[in-house]
C-alpha positions, -999 to +999 in steps of 0.1 A: +206-037-127+169-047-142+143-022-128+115-042-116+078-027-119+051-035-100+022-049-124-015-043-106-039-064-122-077-056-122-113-066-131-121-033-147-111-007-125-078-001-138-075+037-145-100+045-115-070+028-092-044+049-114-062+081-104-071+072-068-035+065-061-020+091-081-044+118-062-031+108-023+008+104-033+032+136-040+050+134-074+031+111-087+012+110-124-001+090-148+022+086-176+004+064-205-032+050-210-032+022-234-073+016-251-083-019-265-082-022-299-101-043-326-097-079-318-078-074-285-098-088-253-122-064-243-145-041-260-127-013-284-119+017-271-116+006-236-090+013-211-064-021-212-033-009-196-027+022-172+014+032-169+016+055-140+042+067-114+036+069-078+061+096-057+087+082-087+076+043-085+065+028-115+039+007-120+014-010-149-024-014-143-048-037-163-078-044-166-078-082-167-113-096-164-134-113-139-111-144-129-083-118-116-089-111-077-065-090-049-048-115-024-035-107+009-003-124-001+009-094-019+007-054-003+023-024-009+041-010+022+039+026+026+067+043+053+058+072+072+081+094+090+055+105+114+022+100+135+002+124+107+013+108+077+004+072+088-032+086+096-033+110+067-027+078+045-041+052+063-074+076+056-073+079+021-061+044+010-092+033+034-115+052+020-141+029+004-119+000+018-115-024+046-090-019+081-076-052+089-050-053+116-015-046+126-013-014+101-032-033+067-060-022+047-074-029+018-085+001-005-122+002-022-101-019-056-088-048-040-053-036-029-037-047+003-014-019+019+005-018+047+007+018+065+039+016+090+063+036+106+098+041+083+118+030+115+094-003+125+121-023+106+145-011+136+119-013+162+116-051+155+151-058+147+168-048+184+194-064+199+172-070+231+146-092+223+122-086+248+120-045+234+109-068+200+086-083+217+072-054+230+063-035+202+049-070+186+023-071+213+016-034+210+016-037+174-012-069+179-038-048+197-038-022+167-056-019+131-041+018+129-005+022+141+005+040+165+035+056+162+042+071+199+027+039+215+050+015+190+080+039+202+073+039+239+068-001+237+106-006+224+117+023+244+106+010+279+131-019+275+157-006+259+162+025+284+159+000+315 
């Protein structure tokens, strides 16, 4: 099976972003930093590419220049097992960034993240359409997701 690696392009903050992400997620590390050589784009000796892992998942970050902009059309999903994890990742990833809604935030480097319960798919894919609607209605009122409130919205219908 082919290996798929997330490739993020920054204006000039690839190394700073990689260090930031590695500091947040367990079992994470920078595996290689490639510097510009004479004749390559950018100043000789500056960082061009950073290879890093977040909890075993491989990423590459490139300093691509001013014409590269992050977009909310692509986001990274952090599946959390409890509210404490949601709170921790939300606070750390959002530091210096911007809270959006429905569990989305934009970090200080422009990358979009979704910080959500790992059971969100189950809550939203219920055989009872009213439960799915109630969960979605609850999510639409939140910025940082509230694990217990989402579960209650689901369970109120399913328990009937």
